[in-house]
C-alpha positions as CSV (number, residue, x, y, z in Angstrom):
1,X,-32.9,-45.9,-7.3
2,X,-32.5,-42.7,-9.4
3,X,-35.7,-42.3,-11.7
4,X,-35.5,-42.3,-15.5
5,X,-37.0,-38.7,-15.1
6,X,-33.7,-37.6,-13.5
7,X,-31.4,-39.6,-15.6
8,X,-32.7,-39.0,-19.2
9,X,-31.7,-41.1,-22.1
10,X,-29.4,-41.2,-25.0
11,X,-32.1,-40.1,-27.6
12,X,-32.1,-36.6,-29.0
13,X,-34.2,-33.8,-27.3
14,X,-36.5,-33.5,-30.2
15,X,-37.0,-37.2,-30.4
16,X,-37.9,-37.4,-26.7
17,X,-40.3,-34.5,-27.0
18,X,-42.0,-36.1,-29.8
19,X,-42.3,-39.4,-28.1
20,X,-43.8,-37.8,-25.1
21,X,-46.4,-36.2,-27.4
22,X,-47.2,-39.4,-29.1
23,X,-47.7,-41.2,-25.6
24,X,-50.1,-38.3,-24.6
25,X,-52.1,-38.7,-28.0
26,X,-52.5,-42.5,-27.6
27,X,-53.5,-42.6,-24.0
28,X,-55.8,-39.4,-24.1
29,X,-56.8,-38.8,-27.7
30,X,-56.2,-35.8,-30.0
31,X,-58.5,-33.7,-27.8
32,X,-56.3,-34.2,-24.6
33,X,-53.2,-33.8,-26.7
34,X,-54.5,-30.5,-27.6
35,X,-55.2,-29.6,-24.2
36,X,-51.9,-30.8,-22.8
37,X,-49.9,-28.9,-25.5
38,X,-46.4,-28.6,-24.1
39,X,-45.6,-25.1,-22.9
40,X,-43.0,-22.9,-24.6
41,X,-40.8,-23.4,-21.6
42,X,-41.0,-27.2,-22.1
43,X,-40.3,-27.0,-25.9
44,X,-37.4,-24.8,-25.2
45,X,-36.1,-27.3,-22.7
46,X,-36.6,-30.0,-25.4
47,X,-34.6,-28.1,-28.0
48,X,-37.4,-27.3,-30.2
49,X,-37.8,-23.6,-29.2
50,X,-34.5,-21.8,-29.8
51,X,-34.9,-18.4,-28.5
52,X,-36.4,-18.1,-25.0
53,X,-37.1,-16.1,-22.9
54,X,-37.6,-13.6,-25.8
55,X,-36.3,-10.4,-23.9
56,X,-33.0,-11.9,-23.1
57,X,-31.9,-15.3,-22.6
58,X,-30.5,-16.0,-19.1
59,X,-27.6,-18.2,-18.6
60,X,-28.1,-22.0,-18.0
61,X,-30.0,-22.5,-21.4
62,X,-28.4,-26.0,-22.3
63,X,-30.7,-27.9,-20.2
64,X,-31.1,-31.7,-20.2
65,X,-34.4,-33.0,-20.8
66,X,-36.5,-34.2,-17.9
67,X,-38.7,-37.0,-19.3
68,X,-42.5,-37.1,-18.7
69,X,-43.6,-39.2,-15.8
70,X,-47.1,-40.9,-15.7
71,X,-47.7,-39.8,-19.2
72,X,-47.6,-36.1,-18.6
73,X,-45.1,-33.2,-19.6
74,X,-43.9,-31.8,-16.3
75,X,-42.8,-28.1,-15.9
76,X,-39.4,-27.5,-16.9
77,X,-37.0,-25.2,-14.9
78,X,-33.7,-23.6,-15.5
79,X,-32.5,-25.7,-12.5
80,X,-32.9,-28.9,-14.5
81,X,-29.6,-28.1,-16.0
82,X,-28.1,-29.2,-12.5
83,X,-30.6,-31.5,-11.4
84,X,-31.6,-33.8,-14.1
85,X,-29.8,-36.1,-16.7
86,X,-27.4,-39.0,-16.3
87,X,-24.4,-36.6,-16.6
88,X,-25.6,-34.6,-13.7
89,X,-25.3,-37.3,-11.2
90,X,-22.4,-35.6,-9.5
91,X,-24.3,-32.4,-9.3
92,X,-27.2,-34.2,-7.7
93,X,-24.8,-35.9,-5.2
94,X,-23.8,-32.2,-4.2
95,X,-27.3,-31.2,-4.0
96,X,-28.2,-33.9,-1.6
97,X,-25.2,-33.1,0.5
98,X,-27.0,-29.6,0.9
99,X,-30.1,-31.4,2.3
100,X,-32.0,-31.9,-1.0
101,X,-34.4,-34.8,-1.0
102,X,-35.6,-37.0,-4.0
103,X,-39.0,-35.3,-3.5
104,X,-37.2,-31.9,-4.1
105,X,-35.8,-32.6,-7.5
106,X,-38.3,-31.1,-9.9
107,X,-39.2,-28.2,-7.6
108,X,-38.3,-24.7,-8.5
109,X,-35.2,-23.6,-7.0
110,X,-35.6,-20.1,-5.5
111,X,-32.4,-18.4,-4.6
112,X,-32.6,-16.0,-1.6
113,X,-30.0,-13.1,-2.0
114,X,-29.6,-12.0,1.6
115,X,-27.3,-9.2,2.8
116,X,-27.0,-9.9,6.4
117,X,-23.8,-8.2,8.0
118,X,-23.0,-7.0,11.5
119,X,-21.4,-3.8,10.1
120,X,-24.6,-2.1,9.1
121,X,-27.5,-1.4,11.2
122,X,-29.9,-1.7,8.3
123,X,-28.7,-5.3,7.9
124,X,-27.8,-6.5,11.3
125,X,-31.2,-8.0,11.8
126,X,-31.3,-10.0,8.5
127,X,-29.7,-13.2,9.9
128,X,-32.7,-15.0,10.4
129,X,-35.1,-13.5,7.9
130,X,-33.7,-15.6,5.1
131,X,-34.8,-18.8,6.8
132,X,-38.4,-17.2,7.3
133,X,-38.7,-16.5,3.7
134,X,-37.2,-20.0,2.9
135,X,-39.8,-21.7,5.2
136,X,-42.7,-20.0,3.4
137,X,-41.2,-20.8,0.0
138,X,-41.0,-24.6,0.9
139,X,-44.5,-24.7,2.3
140,X,-45.5,-23.3,-1.0
141,X,-43.8,-26.1,-3.0
142,X,-40.6,-24.5,-3.8
143,X,-37.0,-25.5,-2.8
144,X,-35.2,-22.4,-1.3
145,X,-31.4,-21.8,-1.3
146,X,-29.9,-18.9,0.5
147,X,-26.6,-17.0,-0.1
148,X,-25.2,-13.8,1.1
149,X,-23.8,-10.7,-0.6
150,X,-21.7,-7.7,0.8
151,X,-23.2,-4.6,2.2
152,X,-21.2,-1.3,2.9
153,X,-22.4,1.2,5.4
154,X,-22.1,4.7,3.8
155,X,-22.4,6.4,7.1
156,X,-19.4,4.6,8.5
157,X,-17.5,4.7,5.4
158,X,-18.1,8.3,5.2
159,X,-15.2,10.9,5.5
160,X,-12.3,8.7,4.8
161,X,-11.0,6.5,1.9
162,X,-13.7,3.9,2.7
163,X,-16.2,6.0,0.7
164,X,-14.2,5.3,-2.5
165,X,-15.6,1.8,-2.2
166,X,-19.2,2.5,-1.7
167,X,-20.5,3.1,-5.3
168,X,-18.1,0.4,-6.9
169,X,-19.8,-2.0,-4.3
170,X,-22.9,-1.6,-6.2
171,X,-21.5,-3.3,-9.2
172,X,-19.7,-6.0,-7.1
173,X,-23.0,-6.8,-5.5
174,X,-24.8,-7.0,-9.0
175,X,-22.0,-9.3,-10.3
176,X,-22.2,-11.4,-7.0
177,X,-25.8,-12.1,-7.2
178,X,-25.7,-12.8,-11.1
179,X,-22.8,-15.2,-10.6
180,X,-24.4,-17.1,-7.7
181,X,-27.7,-17.4,-9.5
182,X,-26.4,-18.3,-13.0
183,X,-23.7,-20.6,-11.8
184,X,-26.4,-22.7,-9.8
185,X,-29.1,-22.2,-12.4
186,X,-31.7,-21.0,-9.9
187,X,-35.2,-20.5,-11.2
188,X,-36.2,-17.3,-9.4
189,X,-34.8,-14.8,-7.0
190,X,-35.9,-13.2,-3.6
191,X,-33.6,-10.0,-3.0
192,X,-33.4,-9.2,0.7
193,X,-31.8,-5.8,0.7
194,X,-32.0,-2.7,2.7
195,X,-29.1,0.0,2.7
196,X,-27.7,2.3,0.1
197,X,-25.9,0.3,-2.7
198,X,-27.4,-3.1,-1.9
199,X,-31.0,-2.5,-3.4
200,X,-29.7,-1.0,-6.7
201,X,-27.1,-3.7,-7.0
202,X,-29.5,-6.4,-6.7
203,X,-31.8,-4.4,-9.0
204,X,-29.2,-4.4,-11.6
205,X,-28.8,-8.2,-11.2
206,X,-32.4,-8.8,-11.5
207,X,-32.5,-6.9,-14.8
208,X,-29.6,-8.9,-16.0
209,X,-30.9,-12.3,-15.0
210,X,-34.7,-11.6,-15.9
211,X,-36.0,-14.4,-14.1
212,X,-39.1,-14.2,-11.6
213,X,-37.7,-11.8,-8.7
214,X,-39.4,-10.0,-5.8
215,X,-37.6,-7.4,-3.5
216,X,-38.1,-7.3,0.3
217,X,-36.1,-4.6,2.5
218,X,-35.2,-5.1,6.1
219,X,-37.2,-1.7,6.7
220,X,-36.4,1.6,8.1
221,X,-35.3,2.1,11.7
222,X,-37.4,4.3,14.1
223,X,-36.5,8.0,14.4
224,X,-34.7,9.2,17.4
225,X,-36.1,11.4,20.1
226,X,-34.5,13.8,22.5
227,X,-36.2,15.8,25.3
228,X,-34.9,19.3,25.8
229,X,-34.7,21.0,29.2
230,X,-38.0,22.9,28.4
231,X,-39.9,19.5,27.9
232,X,-40.0,19.8,24.1
233,X,-39.2,16.6,22.1
234,X,-36.8,16.8,19.1
235,X,-36.8,14.1,16.4
236,X,-33.3,12.9,15.7
237,X,-31.4,11.0,12.8
238,X,-27.9,10.2,11.7
239,X,-27.6,13.6,10.1
240,X,-28.1,15.6,13.4
241,X,-25.4,13.7,15.0
242,X,-23.0,14.6,12.2
243,X,-24.2,18.3,11.8
244,X,-24.0,19.1,15.5
245,X,-20.7,17.5,15.9
246,X,-19.3,20.1,13.6
247,X,-21.0,23.0,15.1
248,X,-18.6,24.6,17.7
249,X,-21.6,26.0,19.6
250,X,-22.9,22.8,20.5
251,X,-21.5,21.1,23.9
252,X,-19.7,17.7,24.0
253,X,-22.5,16.6,26.5
254,X,-25.1,17.3,23.9
255,X,-23.3,15.7,21.1
256,X,-22.9,12.6,23.2
257,X,-26.5,12.5,24.1
258,X,-27.5,12.9,20.5
259,X,-25.2,10.4,19.3
260,X,-26.8,7.7,21.7
261,X,-30.4,8.7,20.7
262,X,-30.2,9.4,16.9
263,X,-30.2,5.7,15.7
264,X,-32.2,3.8,18.3
265,X,-33.0,0.6,16.4
266,X,-31.9,-1.7,13.6
267,X,-33.2,-0.7,10.2
268,X,-32.1,1.8,7.4
269,X,-31.8,5.2,8.6
270,X,-35.0,7.0,9.4
271,X,-35.0,9.8,6.9
272,X,-35.7,10.0,3.0
273,X,-32.0,9.0,2.5
274,X,-30.9,6.8,-0.3
275,X,-31.7,3.4,1.3
276,X,-35.4,4.4,2.1
277,X,-35.6,6.1,-1.3
278,X,-34.6,3.0,-3.1
279,X,-36.6,0.7,-1.2
280,X,-39.7,2.9,-1.8
281,X,-38.8,3.0,-5.6
282,X,-39.0,-0.8,-5.9
283,X,-42.8,-0.6,-4.9
284,X,-43.3,1.9,-7.7
285,X,-41.4,-0.1,-10.1
286,X,-43.8,-3.1,-9.2
287,X,-40.9,-5.4,-8.0
288,X,-42.0,-5.2,-4.2
289,X,-45.0,-5.6,-2.3
290,X,-47.0,-2.5,-1.0
291,X,-45.4,-1.2,2.3
292,X,-42.2,-2.5,1.5
293,X,-40.5,0.9,1.7
294,X,-41.9,2.4,4.9
295,X,-43.0,-0.4,7.2
296,X,-40.7,-0.2,10.3
297,X,-37.9,-3.0,10.8
298,X,-38.9,-3.5,14.4
299,X,-42.6,-3.9,13.7
300,X,-44.2,-7.5,13.7
301,X,-46.0,-6.7,10.4
302,X,-42.7,-6.7,8.5
303,X,-42.3,-10.3,9.5
304,X,-45.7,-11.0,7.9
305,X,-44.4,-9.1,4.8
306,X,-41.4,-11.5,4.5
307,X,-43.8,-14.4,4.7
308,X,-46.0,-13.2,1.9
309,X,-42.9,-12.8,-0.3
310,X,-42.0,-16.3,0.2
311,X,-45.4,-17.3,-1.0
312,X,-45.6,-14.9,-3.8
313,X,-42.2,-15.8,-5.4
314,X,-43.4,-19.4,-5.8
315,X,-46.8,-18.3,-7.3
316,X,-45.1,-16.0,-10.0
317,X,-42.2,-18.8,-10.7
318,X,-45.1,-21.3,-11.4
319,X,-46.9,-18.7,-13.6
320,X,-43.6,-18.2,-15.8
321,X,-42.4,-21.8,-16.0
322,X,-45.6,-23.7,-16.0
323,X,-47.9,-21.2,-17.9
324,X,-45.4,-19.2,-20.1
325,X,-46.6,-16.1,-18.2
326,X,-43.5,-13.8,-18.9
327,X,-45.6,-10.9,-17.7
328,X,-44.1,-11.6,-14.3
329,X,-40.4,-11.2,-15.3
330,X,-38.5,-8.1,-14.2
331,X,-38.2,-6.7,-17.6
332,X,-41.7,-7.2,-18.2
333,X,-42.7,-5.5,-15.1
334,X,-40.1,-2.7,-14.9
335,X,-40.8,-1.0,-18.3
336,X,-40.1,2.6,-19.4
337,X,-43.5,3.5,-17.9
338,X,-42.6,2.0,-14.6
339,X,-39.3,3.6,-14.5
340,X,-41.1,6.9,-15.1
341,X,-43.6,6.1,-12.3
342,X,-40.8,5.3,-10.0
343,X,-38.8,8.7,-11.0
344,X,-42.2,10.6,-10.6
345,X,-42.5,9.0,-7.1
346,X,-38.8,10.1,-6.3
347,X,-39.5,13.8,-7.5
348,X,-42.8,13.9,-5.4
349,X,-41.2,12.6,-2.2
350,X,-37.9,14.5,-2.6
351,X,-35.8,11.5,-2.4
352,X,-32.1,11.1,-2.5
353,X,-30.3,12.3,-5.7
354,X,-28.6,8.9,-5.7
355,X,-31.7,7.3,-6.9
356,X,-31.2,9.1,-10.2
357,X,-27.8,7.4,-10.5
358,X,-29.2,4.0,-9.7
359,X,-32.4,4.2,-11.8
360,X,-30.3,5.2,-14.8
361,X,-28.1,2.1,-14.0
362,X,-30.9,-0.2,-13.6
363,X,-32.6,1.0,-16.8
364,X,-29.3,0.3,-18.7
365,X,-29.2,-3.3,-17.4
366,X,-32.9,-3.6,-18.4
367,X,-32.1,-2.3,-21.8
368,X,-34.8,0.5,-21.2
369,X,-34.5,3.8,-22.9
370,X,-34.7,5.9,-19.8
371,X,-32.3,8.9,-19.7
372,X,-31.6,12.3,-18.1
373,X,-33.7,13.8,-20.5
374,X,-36.8,11.8,-19.4
375,X,-35.8,12.9,-15.5
376,X,-35.7,16.5,-16.6
377,X,-39.2,16.3,-18.3
378,X,-40.6,14.7,-15.3
379,X,-39.1,17.1,-12.8
380,X,-40.8,20.0,-14.5
381,X,-44.4,18.6,-14.1
382,X,-44.4,16.4,-11.0
383,X,-45.2,18.4,-7.8
384,X,-43.3,18.0,-4.4
385,X,-45.8,16.4,-2.2
386,X,-43.9,15.0,0.8
387,X,-41.2,16.8,2.6
388,X,-39.3,14.2,5.0
389,X,-36.0,14.4,6.9
390,X,-33.4,15.6,6.1
391,X,-35.5,18.4,4.4
392,X,-37.5,18.8,7.7
393,X,-37.4,17.5,11.2
394,X,-41.2,17.2,11.5
395,X,-41.5,13.8,9.3
396,X,-39.5,10.6,8.9
397,X,-40.2,7.4,7.1
398,X,-42.4,6.1,10.1
399,X,-44.7,9.3,9.4
400,X,-45.0,8.5,5.7
401,X,-46.0,5.1,6.5
402,X,-48.8,6.5,8.8
403,X,-49.9,8.6,6.1
404,X,-50.6,5.7,3.7
405,X,-47.0,5.0,2.6
406,X,-45.7,5.0,-0.9
407,X,-49.2,4.1,-2.3
408,X,-50.4,7.3,-0.5
409,X,-48.0,9.4,-2.5
410,X,-48.8,7.4,-5.8
411,X,-52.5,8.0,-5.1
412,X,-52.2,11.8,-5.1
413,X,-50.1,11.6,-8.3
414,X,-52.5,9.4,-9.9
415,X,-55.5,11.9,-9.0
416,X,-53.2,14.5,-10.8
417,X,-53.1,12.4,-14.0
418,X,-49.2,11.8,-13.5
419,X,-48.9,8.1,-13.5
420,X,-49.3,5.2,-15.9
421,X,-51.5,2.9,-13.9
422,X,-51.5,0.1,-16.3
423,X,-48.1,-1.1,-15.3
424,X,-48.0,-4.5,-13.6
425,X,-46.2,-5.9,-10.5
426,X,-45.2,-9.1,-8.7
427,X,-48.7,-9.3,-7.5
428,X,-49.9,-10.0,-10.9
429,X,-52.1,-7.0,-10.8
430,X,-51.7,-3.5,-12.1
431,X,-50.7,-0.4,-10.3
432,X,-54.3,0.9,-10.7
433,X,-55.5,-2.3,-8.8
434,X,-52.9,-1.5,-6.1
435,X,-54.1,2.0,-5.6
436,X,-57.8,0.9,-5.5
437,X,-57.0,-1.5,-2.7
438,X,-54.2,0.4,-0.6
439,X,-54.8,4.1,-1.2
440,X,-56.3,5.3,2.3
441,X,-57.1,8.7,1.0
442,X,-58.9,7.5,-2.2
443,X,-62.7,8.1,-2.1
444,X,-64.7,4.8,-1.8
445,X,-68.0,4.0,-3.5
446,X,-69.8,6.0,-0.8
447,X,-67.5,9.1,-1.3
448,X,-65.6,8.6,1.9
449,X,-61.9,8.6,1.7
450,X,-60.4,5.2,2.2
451,X,-63.8,3.5,2.8
452,X,-62.7,1.0,0.1
453,X,-59.4,-0.1,2.1
454,X,-59.8,-3.3,3.8
455,X,-59.4,-3.5,7.7
456,X,-56.1,-5.4,7.3
457,X,-54.4,-2.9,5.0
458,X,-55.7,0.1,7.2
459,X,-54.3,-1.7,10.3
460,X,-51.1,-2.1,8.5
461,X,-50.5,1.5,8.0
462,X,-51.2,2.1,11.6
463,X,-47.9,0.3,12.4
464,X,-46.0,2.6,14.8
465,X,-42.6,2.9,16.5
466,X,-42.2,1.5,20.2
467,X,-39.5,4.0,21.2
468,X,-37.5,1.0,22.6
469,X,-33.8,0.5,21.7
470,X,-33.4,-2.8,20.0
471,X,-31.6,-4.8,17.2
472,X,-34.2,-7.2,17.0
473,X,-36.6,-7.2,13.9
474,X,-40.2,-7.9,14.4
475,X,-40.0,-7.2,18.1
476,X,-42.9,-4.8,18.6
477,X,-46.6,-4.4,17.6
478,X,-47.3,-0.7,18.3
479,X,-50.2,1.1,16.5
480,X,-51.1,4.6,16.0
481,X,-54.5,5.6,17.0
482,X,-55.4,7.0,13.8
483,X,-54.0,7.4,10.2
484,X,-52.8,10.7,8.9
485,X,-54.9,11.4,5.9
486,X,-54.6,15.1,6.1
487,X,-53.5,16.1,2.6
488,X,-53.7,19.8,3.1
489,X,-51.1,20.1,6.1
490,X,-50.1,16.4,6.8
491,X,-47.1,14.4,5.9
492,X,-48.3,13.8,2.3
493,X,-49.8,16.6,0.5
494,X,-52.3,16.6,-2.3
495,X,-51.5,18.5,-5.5
496,X,-53.5,21.5,-4.4
497,X,-51.6,21.9,-1.3
498,X,-48.2,20.8,-2.8
499,X,-44.9,22.2,-1.3
500,X,-44.0,23.2,-4.8
501,X,-45.5,22.8,-8.3
502,X,-42.3,21.4,-9.6
503,X,-40.9,18.4,-7.7
504,X,-38.1,17.7,-5.1
505,X,-35.5,17.0,-7.8
506,X,-34.3,18.9,-10.8
507,X,-31.9,18.3,-13.7
508,X,-29.7,21.4,-14.5
509,X,-27.9,21.8,-17.9
510,X,-25.3,24.3,-19.1
511,X,-21.7,24.6,-20.2
512,X,-20.3,23.2,-16.9
513,X,-22.7,20.3,-17.0
514,X,-23.4,19.7,-20.8
515,X,-24.8,16.2,-20.0
516,X,-26.7,17.5,-16.8
517,X,-26.4,17.6,-13.0
518,X,-28.8,16.9,-10.1
519,X,-30.0,19.1,-7.2
520,X,-32.4,18.1,-4.6
521,X,-34.6,21.2,-4.6
522,X,-36.7,19.7,-1.6
523,X,-33.7,20.8,0.5
524,X,-33.1,24.2,-1.1
525,X,-34.3,27.4,0.6
526,X,-36.6,29.4,-1.6
527,X,-34.2,32.3,-1.2
528,X,-31.3,30.7,-3.1
529,X,-33.1,29.1,-5.9
530,X,-31.3,31.5,-8.1
531,X,-27.7,31.9,-7.1
532,X,-24.3,33.5,-8.6
533,X,-21.1,33.7,-6.7
534,X,-17.2,33.2,-7.2
535,X,-15.9,29.7,-7.3
536,X,-13.9,28.3,-4.6
537,X,-12.2,25.2,-6.2
538,X,-10.9,22.1,-4.4
539,X,-9.7,19.0,-6.2
540,X,-10.6,16.6,-3.5
541,X,-13.3,16.2,-0.7
542,X,-10.5,16.2,1.9
543,X,-9.3,19.7,0.8
544,X,-12.9,20.9,0.6
545,X,-13.6,19.9,4.2
546,X,-10.3,21.3,5.4
547,X,-11.0,24.6,3.5
548,X,-14.5,24.9,4.8
549,X,-13.6,24.3,8.5
550,X,-10.6,26.6,7.9
551,X,-13.0,29.4,7.0
552,X,-11.7,29.8,3.3
553,X,-15.4,29.7,2.3
554,X,-17.5,32.8,2.9
555,X,-21.0,33.8,2.3
556,X,-21.9,34.1,-1.4
557,X,-19.3,31.6,-2.6
558,X,-19.7,28.5,-4.8
559,X,-17.6,25.6,-3.5
560,X,-16.4,23.4,-6.3
561,X,-15.2,19.9,-5.6
562,X,-13.8,18.4,-8.8
563,X,-12.2,15.1,-9.8
564,X,-14.5,13.1,-7.6
565,X,-16.5,11.5,-10.4
566,X,-16.9,7.6,-11.0
567,X,-13.5,7.6,-12.8
568,X,-11.8,10.6,-11.2
569,X,-12.3,9.6,-7.5
570,X,-12.4,6.8,-8.2
571,X,-15.8,5.7,-6.9
572,X,-17.8,8.9,-6.8
573,X,-17.7,9.8,-3.2
574,X,-20.6,11.2,-1.2
575,X,-20.1,14.8,-0.2
576,X,-22.1,14.7,3.1
577,X,-19.2,16.1,5.2
578,X,-18.7,19.2,3.1
579,X,-22.5,20.0,2.9
580,X,-22.9,19.2,6.5
581,X,-19.9,21.5,7.5
582,X,-21.3,24.4,5.5
583,X,-24.6,24.1,7.5
584,X,-22.6,23.9,10.8
585,X,-20.7,27.0,9.9
586,X,-24.2,28.6,9.4
587,X,-23.7,29.0,5.5
588,X,-26.3,26.7,4.5
589,X,-28.4,29.5,3.0
590,X,-25.6,31.5,1.9
591,X,-23.4,29.2,-0.2
592,X,-23.7,26.7,-3.2
593,X,-21.7,23.4,-3.8
594,X,-21.1,22.1,-7.1
595,X,-19.3,18.6,-7.7
596,X,-18.9,15.7,-10.0
597,X,-19.3,13.6,-7.1
598,X,-22.5,12.7,-5.5
599,X,-24.4,13.2,-2.3
600,X,-25.9,11.3,0.6
601,X,-29.6,11.1,0.9
602,X,-29.0,13.1,4.0
603,X,-27.7,16.2,2.2
604,X,-29.7,19.3,1.9
605,X,-29.0,22.9,0.8
606,X,-28.0,24.1,-2.5
607,X,-26.0,21.1,-3.3
608,X,-25.6,20.2,-6.9
609,X,-23.9,16.8,-7.9
610,X,-23.5,14.3,-10.6
611,X,-22.0,16.9,-12.9
612,X,-21.5,15.2,-16.2
613,X,-19.1,14.8,-18.0
614,X,-16.9,14.5,-14.9
615,X,-13.5,16.1,-14.7
616,X,-11.8,13.0,-15.5
617,X,-13.8,12.5,-18.8
618,X,-12.8,16.0,-20.0
619,X,-15.9,17.9,-18.2
620,X,-15.5,21.6,-17.9
621,X,-15.7,21.4,-14.3
622,X,-12.2,20.1,-14.4
623,X,-11.1,23.6,-15.9
624,X,-12.9,26.0,-13.4
625,X,-10.6,28.1,-11.3
626,X,-11.2,30.0,-8.2
627,X,-12.7,33.3,-8.8
628,X,-14.7,32.4,-11.9
629,X,-18.4,33.3,-11.6
630,X,-20.8,30.6,-11.6
631,X,-24.5,31.1,-12.3
632,X,-27.3,28.9,-11.0
633,X,-30.9,29.2,-11.9
634,X,-33.0,26.3,-10.7
635,X,-36.3,27.7,-11.9
636,X,-34.7,27.9,-15.4
637,X,-32.9,24.5,-15.0
638,X,-29.6,26.2,-16.0
639,X,-26.0,26.2,-14.6
640,X,-23.0,27.7,-16.2
641,X,-19.5,29.4,-15.5
642,X,-19.0,32.8,-17.0
643,X,-16.3,32.0,-19.5
644,X,-16.0,32.8,-23.1
645,X,-15.8,29.9,-25.7
646,X,-12.1,31.2,-26.4
647,X,-11.1,31.1,-22.8
648,X,-12.5,27.7,-22.4
649,X,-10.7,26.3,-25.4
650,X,-7.5,27.9,-24.1
651,X,-7.7,26.2,-20.9
652,X,-8.7,23.0,-22.5
653,X,-5.5,23.1,-24.7
654,X,-3.6,23.9,-21.6
655,X,-5.0,21.0,-19.8
656,X,-4.4,18.5,-22.8
657,X,-0.7,19.8,-22.9
658,X,-0.3,17.8,-19.6
659,X,-0.1,14.7,-21.5
660,X,-0.7,11.6,-19.5
661,X,-1.6,13.8,-16.5
662,X,-4.3,15.6,-18.4
663,X,-7.7,15.7,-16.5
664,X,-6.2,14.7,-13.4
665,X,-5.9,16.7,-10.0
666,X,-3.1,19.4,-10.2
667,X,-2.1,18.7,-6.5
668,X,-1.1,15.4,-5.2
669,X,-3.8,13.6,-3.2
670,X,-2.8,11.4,-0.2
671,X,-5.2,8.8,-1.6
672,X,-4.4,5.0,-1.8
673,X,-6.2,3.7,-4.7
674,X,-6.2,-0.1,-4.8
675,X,-6.1,-2.3,-7.9
676,X,-9.8,-3.0,-7.5
677,X,-10.6,0.5,-7.5
678,X,-8.4,1.3,-10.6
679,X,-10.1,-1.6,-12.4
680,X,-13.4,0.0,-11.6
681,X,-12.2,3.4,-12.7
682,X,-11.1,2.0,-16.2
683,X,-14.6,1.1,-17.1
684,X,-16.9,3.6,-15.2
685,X,-19.1,6.1,-17.1
686,X,-20.1,9.5,-15.9
687,X,-23.2,9.9,-13.8
688,X,-25.5,10.8,-16.7
689,X,-25.3,7.1,-17.7
690,X,-25.7,5.7,-14.0
691,X,-22.0,5.3,-13.5
692,X,-22.2,1.9,-15.1
693,X,-19.3,0.1,-16.7
694,X,-18.6,0.7,-20.4
695,X,-17.3,-2.6,-21.7
696,X,-16.8,-1.0,-25.3
697,X,-13.4,0.3,-23.5
698,X,-12.3,-3.2,-23.7
699,X,-13.5,-3.8,-27.2
700,X,-16.5,-5.7,-26.1
701,X,-19.8,-5.1,-27.9
C-alpha cells in the first residue's frame, strides 16, 4: 500500500505545513516545537518560503508536499517533485522499474554524471567507477542514479575538421548534464570527468544547477619511457610523438617506438595539458577532494578517492537539505576569491591556456565577476613555481604528485601571501584547513616540514607509476621510496627559487588584441620574451600547416592564423599542429605565432592565442596583412601591429564594403560546417568572455 506520505492530500501546502506544526506542538509542547522548527527547505517545499535557494533557484521548484510521518517533519528534497504526491504515481511506477524500492523513496537522489567512452584513453577506464561511487552513496543512505555524457578526445580530433567540434562539445556537455539533472529533479551531483572539455562542461553545469556537487577525475596516465642506445631513459608523452613525427631527421623506426611508448596507460595525458590543468583547478576551487588532479589513474589509491566522494556527496547533500547549510553549494564554494585562487594556481604551475577560457566560462555561469583584467592582475604578481611537460621533459604530473600535489603548490603560494585561505570546499572545511592537513612542506609544530601531515596522507603522495601498459584503473599499488620536498631544485619550487617572479601565463593587450590575448610564458624561451617581426598571414589552420611545412615561414617571422575564433572557425580550433611543426622545423626559438584560435595544453614556444575580439567579430587580427610588423613585449604585457590609426580605419572600411562577406576569410576554405556548428557560431562570444553563448543575440535577457 502506498503511504500517505507519498500520496499527499487535497489540502493546500500552507494548510498542511500548519497542521504538521500543530501536531508537533500538541504532542511535544512549545519547546519541542521551537526545537523542531521546520527547515527553510521544508517551508519552501510547503509553499511558505517563495524564494529558495537564495543564489539562483534550480529547476523542479514546484514540489508536492511530503506529509510528516510519526509526528515529525522529514527532510524535503528536490526529487520529491517526482517521488511524492498522488499525481506522481506514474513517475513512481517508472522509478520502481529502475529498481527503486519503497524504502528508497525519501532518500536524496544523487545523480552521477559519468563520461565513459572507448574513444578516449582518459575515459576508457570509467565504465565501472560510477558503480563504485553509487555503492558508497547507497551505503551512506542516498539513492544513486548514473547517466553518461559525451567526451571528445582533442588529440584524436586534432589536425582535421573534428577539432571544430571540441570546444562546442563543452557547451553540449554542460547542457546535457543540466538537462538530465533538471528533468529528473536530482538532489545532488557527482561529476566523473577527466579530459579536455568534459571537466569544464560539467563545471558550467554545476554552476547553473547550484545543487550539492563534487568533481572526481579519472586521473592522469603514467608518462611513457624510452631507453636510448646509450642506456639513458627519456620520458615521453603525446607531444613527443606528434613533434618527432614532423621532424624529417627522426627515423620511421624511432617514431614507431615513440608512438608505442608515449601513452602507456589509461588516464588523461601525462603532462600539464588542459585535462590535468582543469582537474587540478577543481581542487583549488574547492569542488574536488585533495589529490584529485595528480593521483594516477592506474593507482589503487584513486579507487579509494572515488569511494570517499560517494560518502562525501551524501554528507553535503544532507547538510544542505536537512540543515539549510547552503555553504556546500557550488556557488557558495566557487566565489570570486576561489576563482582567483584557482587562477593563481594555474599561473604558478604553468597550466594550459585553455583553463583561462574555461574559468571565464564557469565564472559567467556562476555569475561571478571574474574577468581578463583579474587574470592580468594575478599574472603580474604570482610566480612560476612548477615547470612540467610540455615546458620540460624532466617532470610530468606523476612527479607533481610526489612533490605534494596541488596542495604542495598552493602551500608555497600561501607562504608568499598569495592565496585567500578562508575559501571553503566540499569537505566543509577551509582552504587553510586543507593546507594544514595536506601540505607536506609546511613546517609542523616542531619546525620539521611535513611533520603535521598524517601517515595516510603522506603515503598517498607516495603513489607511484608501475611502468606496466594497461587500460585498467586502480590496477597497481607502487610507491615512491620518498617524497620530493626539495623546494629549491625539485619539481615544485618555493617563491625564493621560482622559475620566474611572474607566472607561467600572461595576458597581453594592444591594438591587435584590445580585449586581450593569452600566452603560456612557462613555455617561452627567455631569449624571445620580446619579439618583433613581419607577419605571415594565414586564414585557416590548414593553410598555416601547409605554409610551415612548405617552408614559407622563416626565422624572425610572426605567423598569424586568423578566422579561427569561436565564431569564425567556428569552434576555436587548437593550433597544436602549427606550433608543433614550427618546433619540428627548428624554429621554436626563432618565430612567434598569433591566433584568435586557441592552443592545446601541449603547446609551448611563443604561441599567443585567444586574441579578442576575434576576426569574425571585427577584430583587428582580421585586417593584418603579410609584411605588417608585429611587436610583442611580454614583460610589458603588450602586443601591437605597426599601423597608423588612419590605415586601420581605411582597411576596416574596405572590409565592411564586402557586405555579407565582411569579416570572413578572403579565400575559400574546404571546410564542412554542419548545422550544429553554425548554430554554435551564431551565439558564441569571443575568448575574453570564455566563448560562452550570448543569448542576447536571440533577444533573450
